[in-house]
N, C-alpha and C positions, 0 to 999 in steps of 0.2 A: 597205680605209677601214680609218683609226686613230684611237683616244681617243691623245688625245698627255695625259699626265697629270704632274705633278710630285709628286717625293717625297723627303723629306729622307736624307742619308744618315748611314749611323752615321758616328762620327770615324774620319775617314781616319788612317793612322800618318804619323808626322811624315813620314819620307823621301816619301811619296806625294805629302802635300802639298805637300812643300817641290820637287819635281821639275814637277808642277804650276804651281808660281809661275814655275819656272828658264824653263820651253815658254813661259811668258805674258812674261815678260821678253825671253826672245832675237824671238816671234813682234814686238812691240812696235819692239824694235830695227830689223826688217825694215822695218816701216811706219814708221818715223822715217826710216833712210833713203831711202824713196821722199821721202820729205813732204823731206829734206833736197835730195834731186837737180832735186825738181819747181822748187822757191821757189831754191835760189842756184845749180844747177846744178857743186855744190862735190863734192868725194870724202867720203863719206859715213864712212869711216872715217879721213881725215884732223880732220872735225868731232869724231869721239869721240873720236880723241888730245887733240885742244885741251880736251875738258871735261875728261880725267883729267886732262891737266897742268896746266891751272887749278886742280885741286883737289887733287893727286898729284905735283905734278910736283917740291916741293921738301921738305925737314923741316919746312920752318915753312908751308907752303900744307898737310903730312897734319896737323899738329896745328892750326892754324885749322879744319881740316875736321873732325877730331874736336871740337873747343869746342865747333864751330857745333851737331853731331848731338848733343853730351851734352846741350844745352840743349832740343834738341828731342824727345830720350826723355825727361828728365826732367820735362816738361807733359805727355807722352803716359801717362807712369808715373802722374802724379798725375790723371789721368781716369779710369783704368780704377775705383779704387773707385765714383767718384758713378755710370760710366755702367752698372758690373754691376748698380749697386740702381736701373737707370732715371732716373736724375735727370741729366739732360740739362745738366751744364755746359758752357756756352758761354763762361763768361765768366772760361776760365783768362788768357786774356791781361790781363784786367784783373785779376787776382790776381799777374798776375806783375809788373805795371808795381807795383801799391803794397809789393811786398817790394821792387823796383829802389827805389823812393821813400821806403822806409826804410833802404835800404842808403846811399843818398848821402848822406841827412839826416846819421845818423849820421858818417858819413867827415866832413862838415863840420864838424857842431858837437865831435863828441869828437875831435880832433886827437891833442887829448894826452894822448890814453889809450893806453897799450904795445898792440901791435900782438895780444900773449898774451892780455888783455881784450877789447881792439876787437874781433877779429875772430868769435868766439862771439858776442857782443853782436849785432852785424851779422843772424849767421846765427838766431836765436833771433829778434831785431824783426823779421828779415820773412819769418819762419814764420808769424810773429803777427801780421801787419801781411797776408798773404796769406789766414791763417785766419781773420780778422773777415770780410775781403772776401766770404769761402765762406759763413759763418756766417748772415749777412744774408739771403742767398734762401732760403737753407735753410729758418731760422726761419719767412719768409712761405709758404713751400710747407707744410712742418710743420702749420701754422696754421692758416692759411688757404687751403689748395692752387692756392695762384699759379701761375700760367704760369711755370715755373721759365727756360724759354730766354728768353721775353723779359725776365725780370730781370735774368739775369745780362747776357744783351747790352745793356741798357741800363745795368747798373755797369759795361762795359768803356769806352763812353762816359765815364762820371765819372770812373773814371780816367786816361782820356786826354786829360778838362780839366784833373785836378790837377796831373800832369803838365807838363802844359803853367804853369800857374800857377808852378811850382815853376822851373822854369826861368827865368822871367820874375827869378822873388824872386830867384835865386842868379846869374843871367847873368855873367860875368865874362869879360872886360870889361865894363863896360856897354855895353851895344846891341845886341850881339852877337847875342843871344839862343839863348847856349850857355853851358852852363857849364863846357865845357871841362875838362883831363884835372885829376879831384883830387885834390891834395894829391900834384903832381908830385914833390914835391921828399922828403919823409918817408916816401911810399907805405903811409902811414897806412891801414889798413883794404883795404888789395889783398892778396889771396891769395900765400901764399909760392909759392915752386917748393917742388918734390916731386918724388921719386925723378928731380931731375936738371930733369927738366919744366917750362916754365911753368906748363902748365896739369894737373899732376901731380894736385892736389888737388882740381879739377871732377871729374876723372876717379870719384877715391875716392868721395866724397861721393853720387855718382852711382851707382856701383858699389853701394854701403850702401844708399841709399834705393831700389833697384831690388828689391834680395834683400829687404830688408826688408818691403814691398807684398805681393811673391809671398808672403811667408812669413804676412803678415795674412791675406793672401784664402782661402789654403788650409787654412790650420794652427789658425787660430785660431775663437772665439764669436764674437769682432765680422762676422770674414770669412765665416763660415755665416748669422749674421742680414742679411749685406747681400747675400746671395742670395737669402736667402728673400723678403725685402722686394723683392725684383727681380721675383721670380716673380707675386707676389700680396700688395698691404695687409692682404687679408681673410685671407689663408692664415696671412700673419705673426701679426697678432692673434689670430688662431686658437689657435697656438702658443706664446701667452703674450709675445712678442716687440712691446717698445714703437715701436713704429714711428716717430713724431716725433722718440724719441732719436736712433733709428740714422740716420734723415736728417741731422739735425744734426752728429749725431759726423762720419759718414764726408764731408761737407760741408767739416768742420772739416779734414780731414786732406785733400782734396782741393787744399783752399785753404794749405794750411800748404807742403805740398810746392809749389803753384805759386809760390808766395811766396816758397819757395829757390831754386827758377829765377831770379826776378828777382836776387837776390843773388849769383848766380853769373855773371850777366851785369855787374854793376855791378862790384862786388870782385873778382869772376874774371875778367876779361875786358878791357870796356873803358874803367871807372875812371873815368868819367861817365854823364851822362844825357840823355838826352834824348827827342823825341816819335815817331821809327822805331825806338825800344829795343825796342819788342814785334814788330815785325817779320814781324806773320803769323802769330807762332809760334803762339798760342793756337786759330787755327783750323786751321791744317798739322797739329796737332798729334790732332786732332782724325780727322785723313783716316786719319793715322798708327795711331791707336789702333785703327781700325772696319777698315783693311786688314791686320792682321796677327792680326784678333780677340781680342785682348787675348794672344798669346803673347806675353813678354818677347823672346828671341830674335828672333822676326821684327819684333818692334818695330825691336830695336837694327838692324837689315838695313836695314828702309826707312826707318827715319831716316836711317842714312847714305847712301844710295842720293837722296833729295832733296835734301840737304846738299851731295853729291858735285855734282850737277847744276847748285843755285844758285850754287859758287862757282866751277864752272867756266863760268858763263853769263861771266864776265866776260871769261876767258881769249880764247871763240871770238869774244865783240863785237871786241875788239882785234887777235886774230891773222889774220880774218877779212873782219873790218870789218861784223860782222853786228850785228842789233838785238841785246842781252838778251832780249829776250822770246822769241827762235828759240827760247831754250832752256827756259823756260818752256812754249812749243808741246812740245817734246818730252818736257819730264818728263809734261804731260799728258795724253798717249798711250802713255806709261809706267801713267802710274796710272792710267789709263780700262782697260788689259789686265790689270792687275794686280787689280783692280775684280772684270770681268768673272771672272777666274779664282779667285774666290770661289765665286762658282756653281756650276762643276764639282766643287768641295773638297765644296760644302755639299749638294748639292741632285742628282738626278739627271732623265734624263726616261724614261717609259716609254710605250711604245708597246702599245696595245691594242689587238686585231682588233676593230674592233663588231661584235656582233650584228647581224645584218638581219632582216626577216620580210615574208614575200611572204605575197599574198592570192588565192584564183583570182577572177575573174571571177563565176564561178559563185554559187560557196557565201559567199564573201566570208571564207573562212575560211583560217588561217594555215596556211603549208606549212611 
């Protein structure tokens, strides 16, 4: 007989953890193939080919997938400081929507400004909008120890209603319930092409922010304070750290980056605003952050994989006459295996032989 005991592993080398994740993806593809054959009677390789073609089949499709990956990655990066502090910021989507709201408002009301002035103003204002939306729950958490999960979640709904109001207020033409493309003639407030690519500036901004957050958390005093507060508030106070100040400051940073992601969607991509602008990215980014164990390189790969599956869904829906939800099922299977792989990266099972004792009938003593 054996006792099964769970113990935490020492951190694995990068290549070891990478091989485990690759193995998990390969296993998930085998399970996906079984599901495809069982449900659709199609060749799984053809379905996988359709997904790849839908996401990467042309230069335009590649850049659309990169564009979506950048936004998802930026939101996931924004969550890292808050999550390391054990502040469960579930309000990333609301902060993103407020950044988008600020971008659209400036594009509409400040069209006469030159782009050299308008674009920096849009970026700064979007960051401020997300920052304010992040500071509100942080203040109540720091002051009254409120539940940040419920608080930020409720603020998502408020942000969504503000977006709905703005669409009705700005609708063009009247009655369409759609703002339409903002400044289609002047292109004021639109991100210009960079490196010959439409989404080049998006790429540059996300790289800069990602590198900054990695540096900030690893090499600055503020990053150290975030880690200590995340371990224990009492320990942080004993070390002379102002916990309330760290909570508010960290959520300000997290909210500002989420606000910038809203700017990327409005000014850097769609040039409009709608109720579906968030697209569930805030909640998907939580999955990305946790599955990557806050590793930036892993976040890039997971964000790309999820966006690839999402964009490929349209192709397989039209090519094979399948519902787009089929892709969601396949994505769910892949995520399940990736989450499971984290167990084998972080923990080990120990099998200890049980020590048994026997008693004699005559003496009752242990043998």
